[in-house]
N, C-alpha and C positions, 0 to 999 in steps of 0.2 A: 968323390965330389958329385959325375955326375946322377948317381944313384939320388945321391942328398935333395939335390933340384928334384927330381922324378917327384920322391917323399914330399917336399912344399909345395909343388903343386898336385899331387893328386891330392894334400890336405886344401886348399883353397879351393880348390874345383867340390871338391866334398863339400863343403863346411858351405855353396854360393843360395844352394837349393831351401837353404833355412831358415825359415822367420821366427823372428822376437814376437815372447806374446804381448796383444791389440789388443789394447781398451776397446772397445765398442758402447756409446752412449745405447739404450736401451731405452724402448719406448713404453712409460708405464703400463700400460693394458694389455703387454706381456711377461708384465710379473705376478710372479704369483700373492695377490693384496694380504692371503697369513702369514709369508713367506717377510713382510719385510713390516707390514703396519702393527705398531704395538709398543707398549711401557719397556728401556731398556734404561738397571737402575746400574750403576757402578758396583762392583763386589770387590771385599777386601783386599788387598796387596798384600798377600802373604802375611793374612789371619788378621793385618791391622787395620782397623779405620783411620780413614785420612779425612780429617774433620774436614782442611779444606778442602777436597777434592767431593764434596755431596751432588754429585752430577744426576741430574735424569735426565735423559730426550723420550719422549714420545715419539710417534708415526707416525704417519694415517694419511689414510689416500682419501680425495678433495677432490671430485670430476675426472679429470686423467692424470692427474699428479699426484706426486707423494708433498707432505709437509711436513716440518718439523717443530717441533718445540721442545727448548735447548733451556733449561732451569739450573742454577747449582748460586754457589754462596753469593757470590758476584755478577752474575747474571742473567741475566733474561732475553733471549733470542729466537725468532719466530723467520724458516722461511722456508724456503723451497727447497727439495731432494734429487741430486742428479741423481742418476744410476747407474754401475757401467758394468762393464763383462768383462777379465780378463779370457778370450779365448782360448785359453790352457786349462786354465781351471774351473771347470763351467760351475763350479756350488759356490762359487765365492760374489760375493758381489762388491762392488766401491759402492762405495756413498757419498759424497758429496753435499754441502751444506753450504747453498747458498746464502751468502748475508751472515756465517758465522767465520767471521779472516780471521789466523794466526795476531794472536797477540805481539809479535815479534819475528822477521822477518831480515833475508840483505834487501837492504835498502836500491841497490841492484836495481831489482825487479821492478816494474813501471808498478804494476795493482798489487793489490795486500791478495794472497791464494786466500782460498777458502780453505776448512776447516774435512778434514776428509774424515773414511775409515772404511775399517772391512768388517763384510755379515757374513758369516761361514755358519750356518744353522742359525740356532736363536743369540746368535754370541757376536755383537760390535766390537771391535778391536781399535783403539786410536794410537797410532804414537804420539806423543805429547811435546818431546821436543828430537832436535838433533843430535849434533856433533859439531868437532872443533874445526871440521873438515865444512860442516854443513849446519850451520847454526839458523837455527830457528825456535819459536815455541811457539806452540797451538794454544795451547788454554791455561795461563800462568797458574789458573789455583791447583792444578794438580801438579805432583811432585813428580811419583812414577816416572819411567819414559814410556812406559805403555801402563792405559785402562782398559779395562773390560766390564764391560756394560752389555749386563743378560735380561731379556725380555721374560718380564713375568710371565 
């Protein structure tokens, strides 16, 4: 029994110094303009064209910030892009599209969240909807759970 307690205590102490990945906001002037600016077009899903999810995003640097222009069959939205970086994966950037809000979400939250995605190299991936435990829909015109947009 004493050995069991010693093992548990040593595991607890060993995990105390570890931290979980944190997102930190990045200033636009610290981001390479070539890495984010561009036209992002949706690629087909498993070789199937998704006409209802005809999505296109342009990201441009305007002064000290980035702006986006999103067009689809159902909407035209523009706004600012907030950029975050996860400390554990510096090559991935998290982009939040200010003003492009979820189509549906858990009403217990006061504010409707903004749509975001992960940018890795020239590929932007957006999770479109959640699951039964975390129900939300970011872009109702898109059926696949994940959409991939590639910089042209």
